[in-house]
N, C-alpha and C positions, 0 to 999 in steps of 0.2 A: 303550630303553623310558625312563628318565628319567635326570635327571643324580645327583650325587656325593652332594650334599646330600640330596636325597630317599631315595637309598639308605641313606646314616646315619642320618636319622630314622626309615626302617622297621627298620632293626637296632635301633634304641634300646627303639622301640614294640615288637617281637617280642621282646626280653628280658623287658619288663614284662610282656608276654604269658604268656610262659613259667612266670614263678614267680607268675601271679595267683591269688588266693586270697580275693577279696572285697575286697581293696585295703589289707589286715593288713601284707604284706610289702612293704617300702620297699627301694628300690634307689638308691645316690648317685650324681651322675652320674658319679664314678669309676671305682665298679664298673661298671656298663653299660660303659663307655670300655675299660677292661681287659676284660672279657669278651667284648665284641666286636673288640678290637683297633683300636680309633678312638681319635681325638686328644681327649682330655679335655676342652679348652675347645672344640672343636667343638660335644660331647654338652652338654655345659652350656649352650650357645647354642641348640641345637635343643629343649630340655628346656624352656627358657624358652618357644621359642617355639609348643609343643606344647601347654605349659601355658597359654599365654594363650589359645589355641583351644579349649580344654575339653577336649582329649584325656589328659592327664597331671593329676595331682595334687601337689604338694611341701610337705613339709613340712620347714621348717629343723630344725637342732639335733640332739642325740644322738638316735639311735633315728629321725631324720628318713628323707629320702628322697624319692623319687617311685614313683608308681604310676598305674597306667590309673584314669582317671576315671570309666570303667564297664565293665563287662563287656566281655572280646574280642570276644564273639560280636554287640555291638553296635558296630564300630567298624572301617569298612573302611579299605581301602588306599587309597581314594579320598579318603578323611577327611584322609591325611596328605598324598597327591601334592598336592592341590589348595592345599596350605599353600605350596609350594615350588616347583612348576611352573606356566607359564603355559600355558593352551589353546593347541594350535596351529590360527589361523582362516584359516590361508592357505590362498586359492583358486588359488596357481599349479601349474600341470601341469607336471609333470618333460617332458612331451612337446612341445617348440616353444615353450616357456614361455609357454603361452595360461593362461586362466581355466580351472580342472577343472570340468566338469559342462556346458560351452559345446559343442555341436557332436557330434561322434562322441567315444566314449570312447576316452582313449589305450591302449596296452597294457597301463600298470600300474595304471589305474584300479582295476578288479574287485579287483586285489590288495590295493591300498592302503588303500581302502574296507574290505574285509573285516577287515584286519588291525586298522585305526582301531577297528572296530568291536569286534573280540575282545580288544583291550586296553582298552577302555573299560569292557566287561563284566568282564572280569578285575579291574580296579581296585574296580568299585563292589560287584560280588559275592562276592569274596573278604576274610573279616573276618580277625580278629588270632587268631581262637580256634583258625585251622589250628595257631598255635606253640604254643599252651596246650595243646592237644590231643596234637602231637607229640612235647611233652617228658613231659606230666602223664598222657596213657592209653598212647602207644603205647612209653615209654621211650626216646625218640631222646634221645641226647648231644648238644649242639652238640660241635665240633669247637674245642680247643683255640685260644686266639689265636694261639701258635707251632708250630701244625701246617703241615707241607709237604704239598704237593698231590700224588699219587701219580700224576698224570697232568702234564704238562708246563704245559697251558692246558685251559680248561673255554670251553665257549661261552658267550658273555656276551650279556646281554638288552641291553646298553650301546653305543653306536658305539665301534670302535675307536678308540684314542688314538692319533694320528700323531705321529713323533719326528722329529726332526732329520734330512734326508735328507743 
């Protein structure tokens, strides 16, 4: 659904949403990185981009750190997605290499259009408040960074990574 950089940016934003208290609580890039098991330099870079986009605010020095720039119910996943992903505007059809939407639809046309529409709606309509509610209202605790999955693999929303053959 999206790349590693977007995934990590959403992870950082979700952590800030979990602690949201009007912006009083601030977390450092190192705090977020260790709590989400992410590389600290990458988190710092992402937070800079998120700050430049007006999604987070940062304060230097002791007691400083980052917080969401506004209430998590006013920040959608789409707001982060558009910073790190290019919109796929390709009109190539997987059926014969033609142009999608010209002539009879290919066997994948409707499922792909539906998937694309559902993905856009999810990103647009899902706010970071789901993370605040999960932690603050429902008592959900994020897994610790060193947690071991109970099952060997989970279904992923990202394309599988291909290793050497």
